[in-house]
C-alpha positions as protocol buffer text, in pm:
chain_id: "A"
residue {
  index: 1
  type: UNK
  ca { x: -1831 y: 340 z: 2138 }
}
residue {
  index: 2
  type: UNK
  ca { x: -2007 y: 290 z: 2487 }
}
residue {
  index: 3
  type: UNK
  ca { x: -2004 y: -90 z: 2424 }
}
residue {
  index: 4
  type: UNK
  ca { x: -1667 y: -84 z: 2391 }
}
residue {
  index: 5
  type: UNK
  ca { x: -1558 y: 123 z: 2724 }
}
residue {
  index: 6
  type: UNK
  ca { x: -1810 y: -75 z: 2906 }
}
residue {
  index: 7
  type: UNK
  ca { x: -1656 y: -397 z: 2803 }
}
residue {
  index: 8
  type: UNK
  ca { x: -2034 y: -504 z: 2649 }
}
residue {
  index: 9
  type: UNK
  ca { x: -1885 y: -584 z: 2353 }
}
residue {
  index: 10
  type: UNK
  ca { x: -1620 y: -827 z: 2372 }
}
residue {
  index: 11
  type: UNK
  ca { x: -1332 y: -773 z: 2123 }
}
residue {
  index: 12
  type: UNK
  ca { x: -1141 y: -1074 z: 2163 }
}
residue {
  index: 13
  type: UNK
  ca { x: -1290 y: -1337 z: 1935 }
}
residue {
  index: 14
  type: UNK
  ca { x: -1188 y: -1093 z: 1666 }
}
residue {
  index: 15
  type: UNK
  ca { x: -878 y: -1111 z: 1836 }
}
residue {
  index: 16
  type: UNK
  ca { x: -791 y: -1444 z: 1782 }
}
residue {
  index: 17
  type: UNK
  ca { x: -1005 y: -1498 z: 1414 }
}
residue {
  index: 18
  type: UNK
  ca { x: -676 y: -1266 z: 1365 }
}
residue {
  index: 19
  type: UNK
  ca { x: -441 y: -1489 z: 1599 }
}
residue {
  index: 20
  type: UNK
  ca { x: -546 y: -1813 z: 1422 }
}
residue {
  index: 21
  type: UNK
  ca { x: -490 y: -1687 z: 1063 }
}
residue {
  index: 22
  type: UNK
  ca { x: -166 y: -1569 z: 1144 }
}
residue {
  index: 23
  type: UNK
  ca { x: -116 y: -1930 z: 1317 }
}
residue {
  index: 24
  type: UNK
  ca { x: -207 y: -2096 z: 975 }
}
residue {
  index: 25
  type: UNK
  ca { x: 69 y: -1862 z: 822 }
}
residue {
  index: 26
  type: UNK
  ca { x: 340 y: -1980 z: 1027 }
}
residue {
  index: 27
  type: UNK
  ca { x: 243 y: -2320 z: 975 }
}
residue {
  index: 28
  type: UNK
  ca { x: 260 y: -2312 z: 639 }
}
residue {
  index: 29
  type: UNK
  ca { x: 580 y: -2166 z: 670 }
}
residue {
  index: 30
  type: UNK
  ca { x: 720 y: -2393 z: 903 }
}
residue {
  index: 31
  type: UNK
  ca { x: 596 y: -2699 z: 740 }
}
residue {
  index: 32
  type: UNK
  ca { x: 776 y: -2568 z: 387 }
}
residue {
  index: 33
  type: UNK
  ca { x: 1053 y: -2535 z: 589 }
}
residue {
  index: 34
  type: UNK
  ca { x: 1081 y: -2855 z: 764 }
}
residue {
  index: 35
  type: UNK
  ca { x: 1010 y: -3055 z: 412 }
}
residue {
  index: 36
  type: UNK
  ca { x: 1274 y: -2894 z: 286 }
}
residue {
  index: 37
  type: UNK
  ca { x: 1558 y: -2979 z: 547 }
}
residue {
  index: 38
  type: UNK
  ca { x: 1408 y: -3295 z: 758 }
}
residue {
  index: 39
  type: UNK
  ca { x: 1123 y: -3520 z: 555 }
}
residue {
  index: 40
  type: UNK
  ca { x: 858 y: -3479 z: 346 }
}
residue {
  index: 41
  type: UNK
  ca { x: 618 y: -3667 z: 600 }
}
residue {
  index: 42
  type: UNK
  ca { x: 634 y: -3412 z: 919 }
}
residue {
  index: 43
  type: UNK
  ca { x: 658 y: -3117 z: 651 }
}
residue {
  index: 44
  type: UNK
  ca { x: 300 y: -3252 z: 524 }
}
residue {
  index: 45
  type: UNK
  ca { x: 212 y: -3374 z: 854 }
}
residue {
  index: 46
  type: UNK
  ca { x: 265 y: -2983 z: 969 }
}
residue {
  index: 47
  type: UNK
  ca { x: 86 y: -2839 z: 704 }
}
residue {
  index: 48
  type: UNK
  ca { x: -253 y: -3031 z: 784 }
}
residue {
  index: 49
  type: UNK
  ca { x: -260 y: -3074 z: 1159 }
}
residue {
  index: 50
  type: UNK
  ca { x: -127 y: -2716 z: 1232 }
}
residue {
  index: 51
  type: UNK
  ca { x: -407 y: -2529 z: 1111 }
}
residue {
  index: 52
  type: UNK
  ca { x: -643 y: -2819 z: 1259 }
}
residue {
  index: 53
  type: UNK
  ca { x: -497 y: -2810 z: 1577 }
}
residue {
  index: 54
  type: UNK
  ca { x: -485 y: -2422 z: 1601 }
}
residue {
  index: 55
  type: UNK
  ca { x: -815 y: -2421 z: 1445 }
}
residue {
  index: 56
  type: UNK
  ca { x: -1003 y: -2685 z: 1773 }
}
residue {
  index: 57
  type: UNK
  ca { x: -805 y: -2433 z: 2005 }
}
residue {
  index: 58
  type: UNK
  ca { x: -931 y: -2102 z: 1888 }
}
residue {
  index: 59
  type: UNK
  ca { x: -1300 y: -2267 z: 1844 }
}
residue {
  index: 60
  type: UNK
  ca { x: -1267 y: -2330 z: 2204 }
}
residue {
  index: 61
  type: UNK
  ca { x: -1198 y: -2017 z: 2298 }
}
residue {
  index: 62
  type: UNK
  ca { x: -1464 y: -1880 z: 2070 }
}
residue {
  index: 63
  type: UNK
  ca { x: -1729 y: -2086 z: 2239 }
}
residue {
  index: 64
  type: UNK
  ca { x: -1588 y: -1888 z: 2567 }
}
residue {
  index: 65
  type: UNK
  ca { x: -1711 y: -1590 z: 2449 }
}
residue {
  index: 66
  type: UNK
  ca { x: -2038 y: -1724 z: 2288 }
}
residue {
  index: 67
  type: UNK
  ca { x: -2133 y: -1893 z: 2668 }
}
residue {
  index: 68
  type: UNK
  ca { x: -2098 y: -1516 z: 2805 }
}
residue {
  index: 69
  type: UNK
  ca { x: -2308 y: -1301 z: 2496 }
}
residue {
  index: 70
  type: UNK
  ca { x: -2616 y: -1587 z: 2583 }
}
residue {
  index: 71
  type: UNK
  ca { x: -2590 y: -1573 z: 2902 }
}
residue {
  index: 72
  type: UNK
  ca { x: -2589 y: -1167 z: 2857 }
}
residue {
  index: 73
  type: UNK
  ca { x: -2855 y: -1230 z: 2675 }
}
residue {
  index: 74
  type: UNK
  ca { x: -3070 y: -1441 z: 2903 }
}
residue {
  index: 75
  type: UNK
  ca { x: -3004 y: -1201 z: 3208 }
}
residue {
  index: 76
  type: UNK
  ca { x: -3134 y: -920 z: 2950 }
}
residue {
  index: 77
  type: UNK
  ca { x: -3462 y: -1132 z: 2884 }
}
residue {
  index: 78
  type: UNK
  ca { x: -3537 y: -1210 z: 3251 }
}
residue {
  index: 79
  type: UNK
  ca { x: -3441 y: -904 z: 3303 }
}
residue {
  index: 80
  type: UNK
  ca { x: -3706 y: -748 z: 3088 }
}
residue {
  index: 81
  type: UNK
  ca { x: -4008 y: -1010 z: 3242 }
}
residue {
  index: 82
  type: UNK
  ca { x: -3939 y: -933 z: 3649 }
}
residue {
  index: 83
  type: UNK
  ca { x: -3964 y: -583 z: 3483 }
}
residue {
  index: 84
  type: UNK
  ca { x: -4309 y: -639 z: 3342 }
}
residue {
  index: 85
  type: UNK
  ca { x: -4460 y: -799 z: 3621 }
}
residue {
  index: 86
  type: UNK
  ca { x: -4353 y: -599 z: 3862 }
}
residue {
  index: 87
  type: UNK
  ca { x: -4588 y: -320 z: 3654 }
}
């Protein structure tokens, strides 16, 4: 809980994953609606490309948080090495 309060634990990757699944549901509903109202090709394209594009966008956002986590790990390792050298 302390890490959460001090912003050391990120909740945004979890939120991004939830947004992705909600987006997939929206893409499926919209794709079915497009098939019914317009054309089958557009609807199928939306059904396939919609979740794919959404996945790429969400993965890019999560990569930013992974970079942040890795940098924090490096910082911790370097600090512990520096503390050992100073003793």
